[in-house]
N, C-alpha and C positions, 0 to 999 in steps of 0.2 A: 286598755283603751287610752288613747291620748287625749288629754284635756289641756286647754289653754284658758287661763282665768285672769282677767284684769281686776284690779282693785285700786282704790285710792281716790276715786272721783268724789267731788264735793262741791259745795257752794263756797265761793271765795270772793273777796272784794277785789276790785281793780288794784293792781300793783302787788297783789299777794302771790303766794307760791303754793304749789302742790307737788306731790311726788306720786306718780302712778307706778304700779307694779304689774308685771305680766309674768305669770308662773306657768311653765309647761311641765306636765307630769304624765306618767305612763311609761311604757316600755320604749323609751327614746334612746336611739343609738347615737344620733348626732343632730345638733341644731346648727343650721347653716346661717340663716339670716332671720332676725326678728325685726319687724317693722311696726311702727305705730301709725295708724290712720285716724282721721276724725271725720265726722259727718254730721251735717245738720239736715233737718227735714227738707226735702225738695232739692237738695244739692248733692253733687257728686262727692264720693268719698275722696278725701285728700290725704296724700302721704305726708306725714309730719316728720318722721325721723326713722332711721334704720341703722342697725349695727350687725356686722358680720361676726362669724366665729373668731376671727382674728382681731376683732376690735375696731375695724374700720367703720367710720360713721359718716352719715350724710343727713342733711337737714333741709327742710323747706325754707325758702328765703324768708318767709314770714315769721319763722321762729328762731332763726340763727341768732346766736348771742343771748338768747333767753332760755332756750330749752337745752337740756343735756341728756343724752341717752347713754346708758351704761349697762353692763351685764355682769352677772355672777354665774360663771359657767358651772360651778359646783352645785348651785341651787337651781340651775336651768331657769333663771329669773332675769328679767330685764327691767330696768327702771327708766322712767322718764321724769326727770326733774324739770319742773316748769316754774320759771321765775318771771317777775314783771308781767303777770297775766293781765290781759285786757278783755273787754267784752267780746271781741272778735274771736277769742280762743274758746268761747262757749261752744260745746259740741259733745257728741258721744264719741269717746275715744276707744278705738278697737286695736287689739293686738293681733298680728299675723305672724305665725311661726312657720318658716320653711325648714322642715326637719325630716329626718330619716327614722322611721319606726316600723316595725313589723314587716320588714322587707321592702318598704316603699318610701320614696321621697315625695312629699306633697305638702301643701299649705294647710294649716289649721288656723281657724279663727276663734277668738274669744267672743263672749256675749256683749262686750262693751261696758264702759263705765262713764257715767255722765259727769261732765265738768261744766259748771255754770259760774261765770264771772259777772258779778253784779253787785251794785251797792244797795 
């Protein structure tokens, strides 16, 4: 069974930093793309950052220069380093993994991790 698990969410003061982790486990043959999304109640889920198996990255304009996505292919883990956090970054952050497992390529979602930026 494939699982995608986020961790690292916390309460942090404005200007602070956090590092989120997204770990995929199970009988995984290949991970193609991992994306971080965030969502607040009543709002649409927003794509924050993405990284391909080859290491190509892209970011939402709102986080460029502050967030960095990286991956450890050996551990099937992706990290989201978030610096210079501001209250607008407060959200539940979700990890989405586009991967091939058990003969099928599909998306898997994690349960989310809460990031709160507040003084």
